C-alpha positions in Angstrom: -52.7 2.0 -11.8 -49.4 2.0 -13.8 -46.2 3.8 -12.9 -43.8 5.1 -15.4 -40.1 5.1 -14.6 -37.9 7.8 -16.0 -34.1 7.9 -16.1 -32.4 10.5 -13.9 -30.7 13.3 -15.6 -26.9 12.9 -16.0 -26.1 15.7 -13.5 -27.7 13.8 -10.5 -26.0 10.5 -11.1 -22.9 9.7 -9.1 -19.5 10.5 -10.7 -16.4 8.5 -11.1 -13.3 9.2 -9.1 -10.0 8.2 -10.6 -7.0 7.7 -8.3 -3.6 7.9 -10.0 -1.0 5.1 -9.7 1.5 7.4 -8.1 -1.0 8.6 -5.5 -1.8 5.0 -4.6 1.9 4.2 -4.3 2.5 7.1 -2.0 -0.4 6.1 0.2 0.9 2.5 0.3 4.4 3.7 1.1 3.1 5.7 4.1 1.0 2.7 5.2 4.0 0.4 5.1 5.9 2.6 7.6 3.1 2.0 10.1 4.3 -1.6 10.4 7.0 -2.2 13.1 10.5 -2.9 11.9 10.0 -1.2 8.5 12.5 1.6 8.3 11.9 2.7 4.7 9.7 1.7 1.8 9.2 2.4 -1.9 6.0 1.3 -3.4 4.9 1.3 -7.1 1.3 0.8 -7.8 -0.8 -0.1 -10.9 -4.5 0.7 -10.9 -6.7 -0.9 -13.4 -10.4 -0.2 -13.0 -11.1 -0.5 -9.3 -8.3 -2.9 -8.7 -4.8 -2.0 -7.5 -1.6 -4.2 -7.6 1.3 -3.1 -5.4 5.0 -3.8 -5.5 6.8 -2.8 -2.2 10.6 -2.7 -1.7 11.3 -2.6 2.1 14.3 -1.7 4.3 13.9 -3.5 7.6 15.4 -3.2 11.0 18.0 -5.8 11.8 17.4 -8.5 13.3 13.7 -8.4 12.3 12.0 -11.7 11.2 12.0 -11.1 7.5 9.1 -13.5 6.5 6.9 -12.5 9.3 7.5 -8.7 8.7 6.8 -9.2 5.0 3.6 -11.0 5.7 2.4 -8.2 8.1 3.3 -5.6 5.5 1.4 -7.5 2.8 -1.8 -7.7 4.9 -1.5 -4.1 6.2 -1.1 -2.7 2.8 -4.1 -4.6 1.4 -6.4 -3.3 4.2 -5.1 0.2 4.5 -5.0 1.0 0.7 -8.5 -0.5 0.3 -9.8 1.6 3.3 -8.2 4.9 2.2 -8.8 4.7 -1.6 -11.8 2.5 -2.0 -9.8 0.2 -4.4 -9.6 -3.5 -4.1 -6.0 -4.7 -3.7 -5.5 -7.9 -5.7 -1.7 -8.5 -5.4 1.0 -7.1 -3.0 4.5 -8.2 -3.9 7.1 -7.5 -1.2 10.9 -7.6 -1.6 13.5 -6.8 1.1 16.3 -4.5 -0.1 18.3 -3.9 3.1 18.5 -5.0 6.7 19.8 -2.1 8.8 20.8 -2.0 12.4 19.4 0.9 14.5 22.8 2.2 15.4 26.2 1.7 13.8 28.4 -0.7 15.6 31.1 0.8 17.7 34.6 0.3 16.4 37.4 -0.6 18.7 40.9 0.7 18.3 43.5 -1.9 19.3 
């Protein structure tokens, strides 16, 4: 007995979902704010095929450990963006723009 295989019609095959660079950047920016000591974040993303590269600029709380916080952000963005978008994150570049104290220091009048 022989079996003949036929191709499925195009309508029943899975489609392709495209996620815009800007949308991935916004998702990553929100995810960066989930990391402790991150006060503000701007992320630009570039999506090529199923791979995303991210460039994050952070404002951190002073006196946060900069290297450790940047490493946490890098790891968190890679996992969260992959989970939320289905994209593979190949590169996450992190730069720190500003270190800010929670409250402005009190001025003394002499």
